C-alpha positions as CSV (number, residue, x, y, z in Angstrom):
1,M,79.9,118.2,47.6
2,G,79.3,118.0,51.3
3,L,82.7,119.3,51.9
4,F,82.0,122.5,49.9
5,S,78.4,122.9,51.0
6,N,79.2,123.2,54.7
7,K,81.7,126.0,55.2
8,Y,82.9,126.8,58.7
9,N,84.8,130.1,58.8
10,T,87.1,129.5,55.9
11,P,89.6,132.2,55.0
12,F,87.6,132.9,51.8
13,D,84.3,133.7,53.6
14,N,83.1,137.2,54.1
15,E,83.4,138.3,57.8
16,D,79.7,139.0,58.0
17,M,78.8,135.7,56.4
18,R,80.8,133.4,58.5
19,R,79.0,130.8,60.5
20,V,79.7,131.2,64.2
21,R,79.4,128.2,66.5
22,H,77.7,128.8,69.8
23,V,79.7,127.9,72.9
24,G,77.4,126.4,75.5
25,K,73.6,126.8,75.6
26,P,72.1,130.0,74.3
27,Q,70.1,131.9,77.0
28,A,67.6,134.6,76.6
29,A,68.4,137.7,78.6
30,H,64.9,137.9,80.2
31,I,64.9,134.3,81.4
32,K,66.3,133.8,84.9
33,A,67.2,130.4,86.3
34,T,65.3,129.1,89.3
35,G,67.2,129.6,92.6
36,Y,67.8,126.4,94.5
37,M,69.7,125.7,97.7
38,S,72.4,123.1,97.8
39,T,71.3,119.7,99.0
40,R,73.5,119.8,102.1
41,S,72.3,123.2,103.1
42,A,68.6,122.3,102.6
43,L,69.1,119.2,104.8
44,F,70.8,121.3,107.4
45,L,67.8,123.8,107.3
46,G,65.3,121.0,107.7
47,Y,67.0,119.2,110.6
48,S,67.7,122.5,112.4
49,L,64.0,123.5,112.0
50,I,62.9,120.2,113.5
51,S,65.4,120.6,116.5
52,L,64.4,124.2,117.3
53,C,60.7,123.3,117.1
54,M,61.2,120.4,119.5
55,V,63.2,122.5,122.0
56,Y,60.5,125.2,121.9
57,S,57.9,122.6,122.6
58,L,59.5,120.2,125.0
59,G,62.7,121.9,126.2
60,N,61.2,123.9,129.1
61,A,63.8,126.6,128.1
62,A,63.9,130.3,128.2
63,V,62.7,132.0,125.0
64,W,66.2,133.2,124.1
65,W,68.0,129.9,125.0
66,P,67.4,127.8,121.9
67,A,68.9,130.5,119.6
68,A,71.9,131.1,122.0
69,C,72.7,127.4,122.4
70,S,72.4,126.4,118.7
71,A,74.3,129.5,117.5
72,A,77.1,128.9,120.0
73,V,77.6,125.2,118.9
74,L,77.2,126.1,115.2
75,F,79.9,128.9,115.6
76,I,82.3,126.4,117.3
77,W,81.8,123.9,114.4
78,S,82.1,126.6,111.7
79,V,85.5,127.9,112.9
80,S,87.0,124.4,113.7
81,M,85.5,121.1,112.4
82,R,84.1,122.6,109.2
83,F,87.6,122.9,107.8
84,F,88.8,119.4,108.3
85,M,85.7,117.1,108.5
86,R,85.3,115.1,105.3
87,P,82.6,112.7,104.2
88,K,84.4,109.7,105.6
89,L,84.6,111.5,109.0
90,S,81.0,112.8,109.0
91,A,79.9,110.3,111.7
92,L,82.7,111.8,113.9
93,A,81.3,115.3,113.2
94,F,77.9,114.1,114.4
95,I,79.4,112.7,117.7
96,L,81.4,115.8,118.4
97,T,78.5,118.2,117.8
98,A,76.2,115.9,119.9
99,L,78.8,116.2,122.8
100,L,78.8,120.0,122.4
101,F,75.0,120.2,122.6
102,T,75.0,117.9,125.6
103,A,77.6,119.9,127.4
104,A,75.9,123.2,126.7
105,A,72.5,121.8,127.8
106,E,73.9,120.3,131.0
107,V,75.5,123.7,132.0
108,S,72.3,125.5,131.0
109,Y,70.2,123.0,133.0
110,R,72.2,123.7,136.2
111,L,71.7,127.4,135.6
112,G,68.0,127.0,135.2
113,W,67.9,128.0,131.6
114,C,66.4,124.7,130.1
115,G,65.0,121.3,131.0
116,P,66.9,118.1,131.3
117,A,65.9,116.8,127.9
118,A,67.1,119.8,125.9
119,G,70.4,118.2,124.9
120,A,68.6,115.2,123.3
121,L,66.3,117.5,121.4
122,F,69.2,119.1,119.5
123,I,70.3,115.8,118.0
124,P,68.5,116.4,114.7
125,M,70.5,119.6,114.3
126,A,73.7,117.6,114.9
127,I,72.5,115.4,112.1
128,G,72.1,118.5,109.9
129,I,75.6,119.5,110.7
130,M,76.8,116.0,109.8
131,S,75.0,116.5,106.4
132,L,77.2,119.5,105.8
133,S,80.3,117.4,106.4
134,R,79.0,114.4,104.5
135,F,77.6,115.6,101.2
136,K,79.5,117.2,98.3
137,A,78.2,120.4,96.7
138,D,75.7,119.7,94.0
139,D,77.2,118.8,90.6
140,E,80.7,118.7,92.1
141,N,83.0,115.7,92.0
142,D,85.3,116.8,94.8
143,F,84.3,117.7,98.4
144,T,84.6,121.3,99.3
145,V,84.2,123.0,102.6
146,P,80.6,124.3,103.0
147,E,80.5,128.0,102.3
148,F,79.6,129.8,105.5
149,T,77.2,132.5,104.4
150,N,75.0,130.6,101.9
151,E,75.2,127.1,103.2
152,V,75.5,127.6,107.0
153,F,74.5,131.0,108.2
154,K,71.5,131.8,105.9
155,P,69.9,128.3,106.4
156,Y,70.3,128.5,110.1
157,L,68.9,132.0,110.3
158,L,65.9,130.9,108.2
159,A,65.3,127.9,110.4
160,F,65.5,130.0,113.6
161,T,63.1,132.6,112.1
162,A,60.6,129.9,111.0
163,S,60.7,128.1,114.3
164,S,60.3,131.3,116.2
165,F,57.2,132.2,114.1
166,G,55.9,128.7,114.7
167,F,56.4,129.0,118.5
168,F,54.5,132.3,118.8
169,A,51.8,131.1,116.3
170,S,51.2,127.9,118.2
171,G,50.5,130.0,121.3
172,L,47.0,130.6,119.9
173,F,46.2,127.0,120.7
174,E,45.6,125.4,124.1
175,K,49.1,123.8,124.2
176,R,52.2,124.0,122.1
177,Y,52.8,120.7,120.3
178,I,55.7,119.9,118.1
179,F,53.5,119.3,115.0
180,T,51.7,122.7,115.4
181,I,55.0,124.6,115.7
182,L,56.5,122.7,112.8
183,L,53.5,123.2,110.5
184,A,53.5,126.9,111.3
185,G,57.2,127.1,110.6
186,I,56.7,125.3,107.2
187,A,54.0,127.7,106.3
188,F,56.4,130.5,107.0
189,L,59.0,129.0,104.7
190,I,56.5,128.6,101.9
191,V,55.2,132.2,102.2
192,F,58.8,133.5,102.5
193,A,59.8,131.7,99.3
194,W,56.7,133.0,97.5
195,G,57.3,136.6,98.6
196,R,61.0,136.5,97.8
197,S,60.2,135.1,94.4
198,K,57.7,137.8,93.6
199,I,60.0,140.6,94.7
200,S,63.0,139.4,92.8
201,G,61.1,138.2,89.7
202,T,62.9,134.9,89.9
203,P,61.7,131.7,91.6
204,K,63.7,131.3,94.9
205,L,62.8,128.0,96.4
206,I,63.5,126.7,99.9
207,T,64.8,123.3,98.7
208,S,67.5,121.8,96.6
209,R,67.0,120.5,93.0
210,N,67.9,117.0,94.1
211,L,65.1,116.9,96.7
212,T,62.5,117.7,93.9
213,E,63.7,115.1,91.4
214,F,62.9,111.4,91.4
215,W,65.4,109.9,88.9
216,D,67.0,107.9,91.7
217,I,63.9,105.9,92.6
218,P,64.7,102.2,92.0
219,V,62.5,100.0,89.8
220,A,59.6,98.5,91.9
221,D,60.7,95.0,92.5
222,F,60.7,92.5,95.3
223,Q,64.4,93.2,96.1
224,E,63.5,96.7,97.3
225,V,60.8,95.3,99.6
226,K,63.5,92.9,101.1
227,R,65.9,95.9,101.6
228,F,63.2,97.9,103.3
229,A,62.3,95.0,105.6
230,F,66.0,94.3,106.4
231,S,66.6,98.0,107.3
232,R,63.5,98.2,109.5
233,A,64.5,95.0,111.3
234,A,68.0,96.4,111.8
235,F,66.5,99.7,113.2
236,S,64.4,97.7,115.6
237,G,67.5,95.8,116.9
238,V,69.3,99.1,117.4
239,M,66.4,100.5,119.4
240,V,66.3,97.5,121.7
241,I,70.0,97.8,122.3
242,I,69.8,101.5,123.1
243,A,66.8,101.0,125.4
244,S,68.7,98.3,127.3
245,L,71.8,100.6,127.5
246,L,69.7,103.5,129.0
247,F,67.9,101.1,131.4
248,A,71.3,99.8,132.6
249,L,72.6,103.4,133.1
250,W,69.5,104.4,135.1
251,V,69.8,101.2,137.3
252,L,73.6,101.2,137.9
253,V,74.5,104.8,137.8
254,G,71.4,106.7,138.9
255,G,69.3,109.5,137.5
256,A,71.7,112.4,138.2
257,Y,74.7,111.0,136.5
258,A,72.8,109.0,133.9
259,R,71.3,112.3,132.8
260,M,74.7,113.7,131.9
261,I,75.9,110.6,130.0
262,S,72.8,109.2,128.5
263,V,72.6,111.4,125.4
264,P,76.3,111.1,124.3
265,A,76.3,107.3,125.2
266,A,73.2,106.7,123.1
267,A,74.7,108.7,120.2
268,L,78.0,106.9,120.4
269,V,76.6,103.4,120.6
270,Q,74.0,103.9,117.8
271,T,76.7,105.4,115.6
272,L,79.1,102.6,116.1
273,I,76.4,100.0,115.4
274,S,75.0,101.8,112.4
275,V,78.4,102.4,110.8
276,S,79.3,98.8,111.3
277,L,76.1,97.7,109.6
278,L,76.8,100.0,106.7
279,S,80.3,98.8,106.4
280,F,79.4,95.1,106.2
281,A,76.1,95.3,104.4
282,R,75.9,94.4,100.8
283,S,76.2,97.2,98.3
284,G,72.6,96.9,97.1
285,I,71.2,97.3,100.6
286,R,73.7,100.0,101.6
287,K,73.1,102.3,98.6
288,S,69.3,101.8,98.3
289,I,67.3,104.9,99.3
290,F,64.8,102.5,100.9
291,G,67.7,100.6,102.6
292,L,70.5,101.8,104.8
293,R,71.6,105.0,103.0
294,Y,70.2,107.2,105.8
295,F,70.5,104.7,108.5
296,V,72.7,106.7,110.8
297,S,70.3,109.6,110.8
298,E,67.3,107.3,111.5
299,T,68.9,105.6,114.4
300,A,70.3,108.8,115.9
301,I,66.8,110.4,116.1
302,G,65.3,107.1,117.4
303,A,68.0,106.8,120.1
304,Q,67.5,110.3,121.4
305,F,63.7,109.8,121.2
306,L,64.2,107.0,123.8
307,A,66.6,109.1,125.8
308,V,63.9,111.7,126.3
309,F,61.7,109.0,128.0
310,F,64.4,108.3,130.5
311,L,65.3,112.0,131.1
312,A,61.7,112.5,132.1
313,H,62.2,110.1,135.0
314,Q,65.3,111.4,136.7
315,D,64.2,110.5,140.2
316,H,63.4,106.8,139.5
317,V,63.8,104.1,136.9
318,P,61.1,104.2,134.2
319,A,58.6,101.4,134.3
320,V,59.4,98.5,131.9
321,F,56.0,98.9,130.3
322,T,56.8,102.5,129.5
323,I,60.1,101.6,128.0
324,I,58.5,98.9,125.8
325,V,55.9,101.3,124.6
326,A,58.6,103.9,123.8
327,V,60.6,101.3,121.7
328,V,57.5,100.2,119.9
329,L,56.6,103.9,119.1
330,A,60.1,104.6,117.8
331,I,59.9,101.5,115.5
332,L,56.4,102.2,114.3
333,A,57.2,105.9,113.6
334,D,60.3,105.0,111.6
335,T,58.4,102.4,109.6
336,M,55.5,104.8,108.9
337,L,57.7,107.7,107.8
338,T,60.1,105.7,105.6
339,G,57.2,103.7,104.1
340,L,55.2,106.8,103.5
341,L,58.2,108.5,101.8
342,S,58.9,105.5,99.6
343,V,55.2,105.3,98.4
344,I,54.6,109.1,98.0
345,R,57.9,109.7,96.2
346,R,56.8,107.2,93.6
347,R,53.3,108.7,93.3
348,L,54.6,112.2,93.0
349,I,56.1,111.4,89.6
350,F,52.6,111.5,88.1
351,V,51.2,114.6,89.8
352,T,51.5,118.4,89.4
353,K,52.6,120.2,92.6
354,S,53.3,123.7,93.6
355,R,57.0,124.5,93.3
356,Y,57.0,126.3,96.7
357,L,55.7,123.1,98.4
358,D,57.9,120.7,96.5
359,G,61.0,119.1,97.9
360,L,62.0,120.0,101.5
361,P,58.7,121.7,102.6
362,F,56.8,118.6,101.5
363,Y,59.1,116.2,103.4
364,L,58.7,118.5,106.5
365,V,54.9,118.3,106.2
366,L,55.2,114.5,106.3
367,T,57.5,114.7,109.3
368,A,54.9,116.9,111.1
369,L,52.2,114.3,110.3
370,I,54.2,111.6,112.0
371,C,54.9,113.9,114.9
372,M,51.2,114.4,115.3
373,I,50.5,110.7,115.4
374,V,53.3,110.0,117.9
375,E,52.3,112.9,120.2
376,T,48.7,111.6,120.2
377,C,50.0,108.3,121.4
378,L,52.1,110.0,124.1
379,Y,49.0,111.6,125.7
380,T,48.4,108.3,127.6
381,L,51.9,107.8,128.9
382,T,52.8,109.0,132.4
383,G,55.6,111.5,132.9
384,L,55.5,113.1,129.5
């Protein structure tokens, strides 16, 4: 009886009575999907915003220079390396863009357009460019070249606009600090997303869907604590090696020449060490989000953080105590940020949060908090 009670478009059915199977999920015409960025473009936006905020705060640069330098390097990458860099070569993309930023900053420094540390401050943006070369498009199995307009140009333009707003807004305070510029830039992103959503009638968020989801959080067990401790110990070792390398450059080569090679040397050495650790580490540690998954990005920022200390002492070798304090600050900042992210990500599963703050804006707020703590510690250090 079941055979005859369920008819699916038999030749004997009336045309109007035939049962039609739906293809795909039915959608109402008045319901519009939420607009998300791709994960790689969202990461590029976040890292670019951090770089531009740091250059505005510490770069001693002309107002127009951060936009000109970053746009020039991004254009060179877009018309060249963007077409042949693949995930396995993403570390090479980082090194090449770091060299481009260093060369541009060195020429600009000699022309009086920026300070000596400007090249190191663009390293986060080089990491963002590496993210474009590393990650596949969301929900895609094969790697595709990042689409220029939506994944490169628009995120960069938004990062530049937000950082510029933060720069002028921070002028209301006694001194421009990184965390004040960054917080003002984040506020701009949130208001921009809210206004754009109201105008279009569709939620348009400044984040990717993956950055708002927590399905990849591992089960809380002791193994994750061990992976976290191993990664922080490895980070500490890399920072000691980079500090020793920079100290040797300043002693053997001298400030003038060390300034030109410190940033690319630190970037190259930390990348080689980090990639080697990733290659030989066990799969559980390498793929854990609290382990070594983002280790290259962490060590890259930490290495250039140390380079800024040396670039502030071009006429003499920095004091050993200052170097030790810089290394300790880098280690503590990394431990605080990664630990805070690991705890808060797990807690956010059970809370209700604004869609405009969720994802990338929230992570940027945490980054601004760590910047505030580090800058507070730097007040007591000579030369910065």
